[in-house]
All heavy atoms as an XYZ file, in Angstrom:
651
protein
N     -59.611     76.273     69.516
C     -58.500     76.298     70.466
C     -57.168     76.299     69.682
O     -57.014     75.554     68.745
C     -58.589     75.117     71.386
C     -57.628     75.141     72.508
S     -58.122     73.843     73.680
C     -57.622     74.598     75.161
N     -56.265     77.142     70.073
C     -54.981     77.253     69.383
C     -54.062     76.119     69.766
O     -54.052     75.652     70.901
C     -54.292     78.570     69.751
S     -55.113     80.001     69.112
N     -53.282     75.680     68.796
C     -52.287     74.673     69.103
C     -51.108     75.303     69.835
O     -50.938     76.534     69.815
C     -51.791     74.006     67.825
O     -51.010     74.907     67.084
N     -50.331     74.478     70.508
C     -49.181     74.989     71.234
C     -48.187     75.680     70.299
O     -47.643     76.734     70.605
C     -48.455     73.851     71.960
C     -47.259     74.311     72.763
C     -46.572     73.141     73.418
N     -47.452     72.473     74.324
C     -47.311     72.446     75.635
N     -46.305     73.042     76.183
N     -48.156     71.818     76.410
N     -48.003     75.133     69.103
C     -47.071     75.736     68.150
C     -47.533     77.131     67.729
O     -46.758     78.048     67.613
C     -46.915     74.830     66.930
C     -45.929     75.334     65.939
C     -45.759     74.372     64.785
N     -44.550     74.587     64.096
C     -43.410     73.948     64.315
N     -43.353     73.008     65.193
N     -42.329     74.251     63.639
N     -48.831     77.288     67.528
C     -49.367     78.605     67.134
C     -49.222     79.607     68.267
O     -48.942     80.772     68.029
C     -50.836     78.473     66.730
N     -49.386     79.167     69.492
C     -49.257     80.086     70.633
C     -47.800     80.491     70.861
O     -47.551     81.555     71.396
C     -49.791     79.417     71.900
C     -51.287     79.358     71.977
C     -51.712     78.911     73.343
N     -50.938     77.779     73.814
C     -51.427     76.662     74.305
N     -52.698     76.502     74.405
N     -50.622     75.693     74.735
N     -46.873     79.631     70.519
C     -45.448     79.892     70.774
C     -44.705     80.431     69.580
O     -43.501     80.380     69.515
C     -44.761     78.608     71.252
C     -45.274     78.163     72.611
O     -45.751     78.986     73.372
N     -45.153     76.893     72.893
N     -45.420     80.992     68.618
C     -44.810     81.529     67.424
C     -44.939     83.068     67.420
O     -45.999     83.590     67.656
C     -45.508     80.980     66.169
O     -45.393     79.558     66.189
C     -44.884     81.499     64.899
N     -43.820     83.730     67.167
C     -43.836     85.177     67.047
C     -43.981     85.513     65.564
O     -43.065     85.233     64.782
C     -42.555     85.807     67.634
C     -42.430     85.452     69.113
C     -42.549     87.305     67.430
C     -41.126     85.860     69.741
N     -45.106     86.063     65.182
C     -45.375     86.401     63.779
C     -44.847     87.753     63.423
O     -44.439     87.989     62.262
C     -46.846     86.302     63.508
C     -47.478     84.923     63.762
C     -48.980     84.987     63.524
C     -46.859     83.899     62.828
N     -44.857     88.701     64.361
C     -44.358     90.041     64.102
C     -43.993     90.669     65.440
O     -44.402     90.208     66.491
C     -45.419     90.879     63.385
O     -46.542     91.096     64.215
N     -43.208     91.726     65.350
C     -42.866     92.512     66.513
C     -42.481     93.917     66.093
O     -42.255     94.180     64.923
C     -41.759     91.860     67.359
C     -40.429     91.478     66.694
C     -39.504     92.678     66.617
C     -39.773     90.393     67.496
N     -42.407     94.784     67.073
C     -42.043     96.174     66.814
C     -40.610     96.377     67.325
O     -40.334     96.055     68.478
C     -43.009     97.140     67.532
O     -44.323     96.827     67.120
C     -42.680     98.569     67.190
N     -39.729     96.909     66.505
C     -38.354     97.124     66.917
C     -38.219     98.401     67.733
O     -39.207     99.086     67.995
C     -37.408     97.134     65.717
C     -37.621     98.316     64.770
O     -38.362     99.237     65.126
O     -37.001     98.300     63.696
N     -37.017     98.685     68.194
C     -36.780     99.814     69.087
C     -37.076    101.171     68.445
O     -37.301    102.145     69.141
C     -35.344     99.789     69.597
O     -34.434     99.836     68.497
N     -37.091    101.217     67.121
C     -37.419    102.495     66.443
C     -38.900    102.596     66.097
O     -39.322    103.560     65.477
C     -36.566    102.644     65.184
O     -36.845    101.622     64.261
N     -39.707    101.580     66.499
C     -41.125    101.631     66.266
C     -41.609    101.029     64.985
O     -42.781    101.095     64.660
N     -40.706    100.417     64.203
C     -41.090     99.806     62.943
C     -41.622     98.379     63.178
O     -41.080     97.621     63.953
C     -39.889     99.694     62.003
S     -39.256    101.300     61.516
N     -42.708     98.017     62.500
C     -43.272     96.692     62.567
C     -42.482     95.757     61.673
O     -42.253     96.036     60.499
C     -44.737     96.717     62.144
C     -45.499     95.404     62.277
C     -45.597     94.998     63.745
C     -46.867     95.543     61.663
N     -42.097     94.593     62.217
C     -41.314     93.615     61.453
C     -42.211     92.386     61.296
O     -42.658     91.802     62.292
C     -40.005     93.231     62.194
C     -39.158     94.487     62.400
C     -39.259     92.155     61.433
C     -37.942     94.225     63.265
N     -42.451     91.965     60.057
C     -43.285     90.832     59.736
C     -42.517     89.638     59.145
O     -42.987     88.503     59.236
C     -44.393     91.212     58.750
C     -45.399     92.156     59.377
O     -45.819     91.965     60.513
N     -45.750     93.191     58.639
N     -41.400     89.915     58.520
C     -40.624     88.847     57.857
C     -40.007     87.937     58.940
O     -39.328     88.429     59.859
C     -39.505     89.472     56.996
C     -38.635     88.425     56.363
O     -39.201     87.528     55.725
O     -37.409     88.514     56.508
N     -40.227     86.611     58.849
C     -39.712     85.704     59.892
C     -38.203     85.804     60.110
O     -37.722     85.738     61.232
C     -40.090     84.290     59.365
C     -41.272     84.552     58.468
C     -41.043     85.909     57.867
N     -37.416     85.952     59.017
C     -35.968     86.085     59.173
C     -35.588     87.379     59.875
O     -34.687     87.405     60.704
C     -35.276     85.997     57.806
C     -35.325     84.608     57.223
C     -34.595     84.547     55.879
C     -34.720     83.166     55.279
N     -34.049     83.059     53.990
N     -36.286     88.462     59.557
C     -36.034     89.754     60.197
C     -36.448     89.725     61.660
O     -35.770     90.312     62.512
C     -36.754     90.859     59.435
N     -37.539     89.015     61.965
C     -37.968     88.877     63.365
C     -36.887     88.135     64.147
O     -36.507     88.523     65.264
C     -39.322     88.160     63.455
C     -39.654     87.740     64.881
C     -40.441     89.011     62.882
N     -36.372     87.069     63.566
C     -35.329     86.279     64.227
C     -34.089     87.142     64.476
O     -33.530     87.111     65.575
C     -34.960     85.066     63.386
C     -33.877     84.219     63.970
C     -33.574     83.010     63.079
C     -32.464     82.166     63.674
N     -32.190     80.997     62.812
N     -33.653     87.893     63.494
C     -32.479     88.750     63.613
C     -32.709     89.832     64.691
O     -31.786     90.157     65.439
C     -32.106     89.383     62.279
C     -31.516     88.392     61.300
C     -30.306     87.675     61.879
O     -29.404     88.276     62.457
N     -30.294     86.373     61.716
N     -33.898     90.381     64.740
C     -34.184     91.414     65.736
C     -34.111     90.825     67.147
O     -33.561     91.458     68.061
C     -35.588     92.016     65.480
C     -35.957     93.123     66.406
C     -35.098     94.390     66.213
O     -34.534     94.587     65.116
O     -34.971     95.165     67.181
N     -34.664     89.649     67.331
C     -34.619     88.989     68.645
C     -33.182     88.666     69.028
O     -32.758     88.934     70.142
C     -35.504     87.734     68.630
C     -36.983     88.117     68.500
C     -35.269     86.889     69.875
C     -37.910     86.966     68.226
N     -32.421     88.092     68.104
C     -31.024     87.777     68.394
C     -30.228     89.037     68.722
O     -29.424     89.059     69.665
C     -30.411     87.025     67.238
C     -30.934     85.622     66.969
C     -30.317     85.049     65.690
C     -30.661     84.723     68.156
N     -30.459     90.090     67.956
C     -29.746     91.350     68.211
C     -30.127     91.959     69.547
O     -29.271     92.496     70.248
N     -31.399     91.850     69.899
C     -31.840     92.387     71.192
C     -31.146     91.682     72.351
O     -30.608     92.325     73.248
C     -33.367     92.230     71.308
C     -33.899     92.611     72.659
C     -34.093     93.961     72.995
C     -34.214     91.671     73.600
C     -34.559     94.317     74.218
C     -34.701     92.018     74.844
C     -34.883     93.350     75.155
O     -35.345     93.697     76.376
N     -31.148     90.361     72.335
C     -30.538     89.604     73.429
C     -29.009     89.699     73.420
O     -28.391     89.693     74.468
C     -31.011     88.168     73.439
C     -32.388     88.053     74.037
C     -33.500     87.892     73.205
C     -32.607     88.222     75.389
C     -34.777     87.831     73.734
C     -33.894     88.160     75.927
C     -34.966     87.983     75.092
O     -36.226     87.946     75.624
N     -28.426     89.818     72.253
C     -26.970     90.023     72.180
C     -26.607     91.342     72.840
O     -25.612     91.453     73.541
C     -26.476     89.993     70.749
N     -27.427     92.356     72.626
C     -27.209     93.649     73.275
C     -27.362     93.588     74.776
O     -26.644     94.266     75.528
N     -28.295     92.782     75.259
C     -28.491     92.636     76.692
C     -27.344     91.863     77.335
O     -26.865     92.229     78.418
C     -29.773     91.853     77.005
C     -31.083     92.567     76.838
C     -32.222     91.619     77.168
C     -31.172     93.784     77.747
N     -26.892     90.820     76.663
C     -25.847     89.966     77.228
C     -24.447     90.458     76.993
O     -23.536     90.066     77.695
C     -26.004     88.552     76.676
C     -27.337     87.874     76.992
C     -27.425     86.543     76.258
C     -27.502     87.697     78.494
N     -24.245     91.293     75.986
C     -22.917     91.794     75.677
C     -22.125     90.790     74.904
O     -22.642     89.857     74.321
N     -20.809     90.960     74.922
C     -19.931     90.060     74.171
C     -19.422     88.936     75.051
O     -19.534     88.987     76.270
C     -18.748     90.862     73.631
O     -18.061     91.461     74.745
C     -19.199     91.948     72.692
N     -18.828     87.939     74.415
C     -18.277     86.823     75.151
C     -17.046     87.243     75.964
O     -16.376     88.185     75.616
C     -17.881     85.725     74.174
N     -16.827     86.539     77.069
C     -15.659     86.817     77.906
C     -15.156     85.523     78.493
O     -15.878     84.518     78.506
C     -16.013     87.811     79.008
C     -17.100     87.344     79.937
C     -16.789     86.674     81.102
C     -18.422     87.544     79.617
C     -17.775     86.213     81.933
C     -19.422     87.084     80.444
C     -19.102     86.422     81.615
N     -13.926     85.529     78.968
C     -13.324     84.294     79.472
C     -13.425     84.158     80.993
O     -13.340     83.068     81.533
C     -11.844     84.249     79.102
C     -11.670     84.072     77.596
O     -12.576     83.513     76.961
O     -10.642     84.544     77.056
N     -13.544     85.243     81.708
C     -13.541     85.178     83.157
C     -14.906     85.290     83.786
O     -15.917     85.438     83.094
N     -14.931     85.155     85.084
C     -16.199     85.299     85.814
C     -16.487     86.780     86.023
O     -15.605     87.601     86.114
C     -16.081     84.627     87.160
C     -15.991     83.144     87.092
C     -15.967     82.552     88.481
C     -15.957     81.036     88.446
N     -15.964     80.464     89.790
N     -17.760     87.086     86.127
C     -18.196     88.434     86.439
C     -18.416     88.523     87.938
O     -19.047     87.652     88.536
C     -19.514     88.782     85.699
C     -20.049     90.112     86.135
C     -19.277     88.766     84.202
N     -17.901     89.561     88.544
C     -18.104     89.769     89.971
C     -19.417     90.536     90.129
O     -19.488     91.739     89.895
C     -16.949     90.536     90.585
C     -17.100     90.699     92.085
O     -17.971     90.050     92.668
O     -16.329     91.495     92.660
N     -20.471     89.831     90.523
C     -21.779     90.441     90.617
C     -22.004     91.084     91.990
O     -22.991     91.749     92.210
C     -22.845     89.398     90.388
N     -21.098     90.884     92.942
C     -21.315     91.382     94.280
C     -21.509     92.886     94.350
O     -22.432     93.333     95.040
C     -20.178     90.916     95.203
C     -20.131     89.423     95.402
S     -21.704     88.655     95.809
C     -22.046     89.412     97.366
N     -20.715     93.710     93.694
C     -20.968     95.164     93.758
C     -22.372     95.533     93.267
O     -23.044     96.363     93.880
C     -19.903     95.775     92.882
C     -18.800     94.784     92.840
C     -19.489     93.431     92.918
N     -22.824     94.908     92.221
C     -24.156     95.182     91.696
C     -25.210     94.708     92.649
O     -26.197     95.418     92.900
C     -24.358     94.499     90.336
O     -23.296     94.905     89.457
C     -25.672     94.810     89.711
N     -25.039     93.512     93.210
C     -26.008     93.015     94.178
C     -26.049     93.892     95.421
O     -27.122     94.195     95.939
C     -25.660     91.587     94.589
C     -25.940     90.509     93.571
C     -25.413     89.176     94.035
C     -27.402     90.426     93.249
N     -24.916     94.324     95.874
C     -24.879     95.180     97.044
C     -25.626     96.484     96.801
O     -26.387     96.944     97.668
C     -23.434     95.482     97.451
C     -22.780     94.317     98.130
O     -23.452     93.455     98.701
N     -21.460     94.250     98.076
N     -25.468     97.079     95.631
C     -26.180     98.320     95.322
C     -27.658     98.055     95.219
O     -28.485     98.891     95.669
C     -25.690     98.909     93.987
C     -24.315     99.582     94.044
C     -23.899     99.973     92.635
C     -24.317    100.790     94.965
N     -28.065     96.929     94.658
C     -29.486     96.635     94.456
C     -30.208     96.413     95.774
O     -31.339     96.813     95.938
C     -29.646     95.440     93.546
N     -29.544     95.708     96.706
C     -30.247     95.384     97.953
C     -29.981     96.385     99.079
O     -30.631     96.358    100.084
C     -29.865     93.987     98.435
C     -28.403     93.866     98.822
C     -30.273     92.928     97.410
C     -28.027     92.542     99.447
N     -29.058     97.280     98.871
C     -28.642     98.191     99.926
C     -29.804     98.960    100.543
O     -29.927     99.052    101.745
C     -27.606     99.177     99.404
C     -26.901     99.939    100.451
C     -25.697    100.678     99.889
O     -25.638    100.926     98.689
N     -24.777    101.020    100.741
N     -30.691     99.506     99.733
C     -31.760    100.337    100.276
C     -33.041     99.555    100.555
O     -33.961    100.059    101.139
C     -32.083    101.471     99.300
O     -32.516    100.923     98.075
N     -33.100     98.290    100.182
C     -34.342     97.540    100.313
C     -34.287     96.468    101.396
O     -35.347     96.019    101.862
C     -34.701     96.888     98.981
C     -34.891     97.902     97.871
C     -35.368     97.247     96.616
C     -35.426     98.132     95.426
N     -35.921     99.440     95.496
N     -33.117     96.048    101.780
C     -32.977     94.947    102.743
C     -32.283     95.468    103.994
O     -31.251     96.121    103.910
C     -32.172     93.791    102.099
C     -31.978     92.643    103.094
C     -32.850     93.290    100.856
N     -32.842     95.156    105.149
C     -32.175     95.581    106.411
C     -30.772     95.008    106.509
O     -30.480     93.925    106.024
C     -33.078     94.985    107.500
C     -34.389     94.748    106.847
C     -34.101     94.464    105.398
N     -29.929     95.770    107.144
C     -28.492     95.401    107.251
C     -28.290     93.998    107.829
O     -27.463     93.243    107.334
C     -27.752     96.451    108.129
C     -26.320     96.052    108.362
C     -27.816     97.819    107.486
N     -29.069     93.620    108.831
C     -28.857     92.329    109.479
C     -29.223     91.129    108.573
O     -28.852     90.006    108.874
C     -29.584     92.250    110.814
C     -31.051     92.460    110.729
N     -31.603     93.705    110.603
C     -32.073     91.571    110.785
C     -32.927     93.613    110.572
N     -33.231     92.331    110.656
N     -29.911     91.358    107.462
C     -30.228     90.264    106.533
C     -29.270     90.223    105.334
O     -29.190     89.218    104.644
C     -31.653     90.412    106.000
C     -32.716     90.087    107.021
C     -33.760     90.967    107.220
C     -32.684     88.935    107.760
C     -34.739     90.718    108.139
C     -33.659     88.654    108.687
C     -34.691     89.543    108.879
N     -28.581     91.281    105.050
C     -27.733     91.366    103.853
C     -26.663     90.295    103.804
O     -26.475     89.652    102.760
C     -27.076     92.745    103.726
C     -28.016     93.800    103.320
C     -27.282     95.109    103.091
N     -28.247     96.167    103.256
C     -27.942     97.421    103.514
N     -26.684     97.762    103.667
N     -28.876     98.302    103.646
N     -25.963     90.092    104.886
C     -24.875     89.096    104.893
C     -25.401     87.684    104.603
O     -24.746     86.901    103.949
C     -24.130     89.133    106.212
C     -23.281     90.374    106.370
O     -22.952     91.007    105.352
O     -22.946     90.709    107.520
N     -26.613     87.409    105.090
C     -27.187     86.067    104.824
C     -27.546     85.918    103.344
O     -27.390     84.821    102.776
C     -28.435     85.885    105.658
C     -28.184     85.786    107.149
C     -29.468     85.744    107.940
O     -30.572     85.879    107.398
N     -29.343     85.576    109.247
N     -27.964     86.967    102.696
C     -28.365     86.890    101.305
C     -27.170     86.737    100.353
O     -27.305     86.137     99.283
C     -29.159     88.141    100.899
C     -30.551     88.237    101.501
C     -31.139     89.615    101.180
C     -31.434     87.144    100.981
N     -26.046     87.305    100.700
C     -24.914     87.258     99.787
C     -23.838     86.254    100.228
O     -22.791     86.164     99.602
C     -24.286     88.657     99.620
C     -23.764     89.223    100.952
C     -25.273     89.612     98.981
C     -22.998     90.526    100.817
N     -24.131     85.464    101.252
C     -23.173     84.446    101.715
C     -23.067     83.332    100.703
O     -24.051     82.963    100.039
C     -23.614     83.882    103.068
N     -21.878     82.758    100.515
C     -21.711     81.644     99.583
C     -22.525     80.426    100.053
O     -22.726     80.220    101.246
C     -20.218     81.318     99.638
C     -19.571     82.436    100.341
C     -20.613     83.144    101.138
N     -23.002     79.642     99.119
C     -23.731     78.405     99.457
C     -22.729     77.357     99.860
O     -21.697     77.168     99.216
C     -24.545     77.912     98.230
C     -25.242     76.600     98.513
C     -25.536     78.985     97.789
N     -23.031     76.652    100.925
C     -22.130     75.583    101.401
C     -22.608     74.237    100.862
O     -23.758     74.086    100.474
C     -22.104     75.531    102.933
O     -23.409     75.177    103.409
C     -21.711     76.864    103.531
N     -21.720     73.262    100.878
C     -22.054     71.911    100.430
C     -23.172     71.322    101.310
O     -24.003     70.541    100.859
C     -20.815     71.003    100.458
C     -19.791     71.335     99.414
C     -20.295     71.040     98.011
O     -21.043     70.081     97.804
O     -19.919     71.813     97.101
N     -23.173     71.688    102.587
C     -24.177     71.204    103.514
C     -25.591     71.708    103.177
O     -26.584     71.019    103.353
C     -23.805     71.640    104.946
C     -24.859     71.352    105.941
N     -25.129     70.082    106.409
C     -25.733     72.154    106.611
C     -26.119     70.114    107.276
N     -26.494     71.390    107.420
N     -25.687     72.932    102.621
C     -26.979     73.530    102.309
C     -27.654     72.963    101.049
O     -28.870     73.018    100.904
C     -26.847     75.065    102.140
C     -26.469     75.770    103.405
C     -26.163     77.218    103.171
O     -25.364     77.509    102.269
O     -26.764     78.059    103.881
N     -26.868     72.441    100.124
C     -27.425     71.993     98.850
C     -28.473     70.889     99.024
O     -29.586     71.005     98.503
C     -26.285     71.542     97.884
C     -25.446     72.770     97.526
C     -26.863     70.881     96.640
C     -24.206     72.467     96.742
N     -28.209     69.828     99.772
C     -29.253     68.795     99.944
C     -30.485     69.321    100.696
O     -31.556     68.738    100.592
C     -28.578     67.707    100.733
C     -27.133     67.918    100.571
C     -26.950     69.391    100.353
N     -30.343     70.362    101.432
C     -31.475     70.915    102.209
C     -32.423     71.770    101.371
O     -33.523     72.071    101.788
C     -30.948     71.762    103.378
C     -30.036     71.039    104.370
C     -29.529     72.006    105.414
C     -30.773     69.879    105.027
N     -31.992     72.121    100.163
C     -32.812     72.993     99.310
C     -33.981     72.197     98.717
O     -33.910     70.984     98.541
C     -31.982     73.609     98.218
O     -31.644     72.653     97.270
N     -35.057     72.892     98.413
C     -36.246     72.222     97.828
C     -35.996     71.814     96.399
O     -36.690     70.968     95.872
C     -37.444     73.177     97.898
C     -37.931     73.392     99.258
C     -39.230     74.156     99.237
C     -39.751     74.270    100.649
N     -41.178     74.316    100.671
N     -35.042     72.416     95.710
C     -34.809     72.138     94.300
C     -33.886     70.951     94.108
O     -33.669     70.508     93.009
C     -34.233     73.364     93.602
C     -35.148     74.554     93.696
C     -34.830     75.636     94.470
C     -36.350     74.554     93.012
C     -35.677     76.720     94.565
C     -37.209     75.616     93.092
C     -36.875     76.695     93.869
N     -33.279     70.437     95.167
C     -32.323     69.334     95.052
C     -33.109     67.999     95.024
O     -33.956     67.787     95.840
C     -31.363     69.362     96.227
C     -30.277     68.342     96.131
C     -29.156     68.562     95.369
C     -30.374     67.133     96.806
C     -28.160     67.643     95.260
C     -29.379     66.197     96.726
C     -28.265     66.451     95.944
N     -32.760     67.158     94.035
C     -33.304     65.813     93.891
C     -34.621     65.617     94.449
O     -35.429     64.949     94.538
Protein backbone atom coordinates (compact mmCIF):
# COMPACT_ATOMS: atom_id res chain seq x y z
CA UNK A 1 0.00 0.00 0.00
CA UNK A 2 1.35 3.43 -0.92
CA UNK A 3 1.89 6.06 1.69
CA UNK A 4 0.03 9.34 1.44
CA UNK A 5 3.27 11.19 0.65
CA UNK A 6 4.02 8.85 -2.26
CA UNK A 7 0.51 9.27 -3.66
CA UNK A 8 0.68 13.07 -3.41
CA UNK A 9 4.05 13.45 -5.14
CA UNK A 10 4.41 14.44 -8.79
CA UNK A 11 7.52 12.66 -10.07
CA UNK A 12 7.21 13.74 -13.71
CA UNK A 13 4.87 15.47 -16.11
CA UNK A 14 4.56 16.36 -19.76
CA UNK A 15 4.75 20.06 -20.67
CA UNK A 16 2.65 21.84 -23.29
CA UNK A 17 5.17 21.02 -26.02
CA UNK A 18 5.06 17.29 -25.22
CA UNK A 19 8.42 17.04 -23.46
CA UNK A 20 8.68 14.79 -20.38
CA UNK A 21 10.01 16.60 -17.31
CA UNK A 22 11.63 14.45 -14.58
CA UNK A 23 13.75 16.94 -12.63
CA UNK A 24 11.89 17.97 -9.42
CA UNK A 25 12.90 21.65 -9.77
CA UNK A 26 11.80 21.73 -13.42
CA UNK A 27 8.49 20.04 -12.49
CA UNK A 28 7.91 22.70 -9.85
CA UNK A 29 8.69 25.52 -12.30
CA UNK A 30 6.39 24.02 -14.93
CA UNK A 31 3.51 23.80 -12.45
CA UNK A 32 4.08 27.35 -11.20
CA UNK A 33 4.29 28.65 -14.76
CA UNK A 34 1.12 26.82 -15.76
CA UNK A 35 -0.94 28.28 -12.91
CA UNK A 36 0.59 31.74 -13.31
CA UNK A 37 -0.59 31.64 -16.92
CA UNK A 38 -4.09 30.63 -15.83
CA UNK A 39 -4.35 33.26 -13.13
CA UNK A 40 -2.60 36.08 -14.96
CA UNK A 41 -0.81 38.91 -13.23
CA UNK A 42 -1.58 40.60 -9.94
CA UNK A 43 -4.11 43.43 -9.86
CA UNK A 44 -5.42 45.87 -7.27
CA UNK A 45 -9.12 45.97 -8.07
CA UNK A 46 -11.98 43.55 -8.16
CA UNK A 47 -12.85 41.64 -11.30
CA UNK A 48 -16.39 42.03 -12.55
CA UNK A 49 -17.36 38.43 -13.25
CA UNK A 50 -20.98 39.21 -14.10
CA UNK A 51 -20.52 39.56 -17.89
CA UNK A 52 -18.72 36.22 -17.99
CA UNK A 53 -21.31 34.55 -15.80
CA UNK A 54 -24.12 35.95 -17.88
CA UNK A 55 -22.57 34.54 -21.06
CA UNK A 56 -21.96 31.16 -19.44
CA UNK A 57 -25.47 30.68 -18.12
CA UNK A 58 -27.37 32.47 -20.87
CA UNK A 59 -28.02 29.43 -23.03
CA UNK A 60 -28.21 26.82 -20.26
CA UNK A 61 -30.46 28.33 -17.61
CA UNK A 62 -34.06 29.44 -18.14
CA UNK A 63 -34.59 33.18 -17.91
CA UNK A 64 -36.77 32.97 -14.78
CA UNK A 65 -33.90 31.33 -12.81
CA UNK A 66 -31.05 33.61 -13.94
CA UNK A 67 -31.80 36.50 -11.62
CA UNK A 68 -31.86 34.16 -8.62
CA UNK A 69 -28.46 32.72 -9.53
CA UNK A 70 -26.68 36.04 -9.89
CA UNK A 71 -28.40 37.89 -7.03
CA UNK A 72 -26.09 39.13 -4.24
CA UNK A 73 -26.05 37.06 -1.04
CA UNK A 74 -27.80 38.78 1.85
CA UNK A 75 -26.75 38.72 5.50
CA UNK A 76 -29.99 36.85 6.25
CA UNK A 77 -29.06 33.99 3.87
CA UNK A 78 -25.62 33.25 5.33
CA UNK A 79 -26.78 31.47 8.52
CA UNK A 80 -29.27 29.48 6.44
CA UNK A 81 -26.56 27.92 4.27
CA UNK A 82 -25.34 24.39 4.96
CA UNK A 83 -21.71 25.52 4.99
CA UNK A 84 -22.18 28.01 7.84
CA UNK A 85 -21.03 26.90 11.31
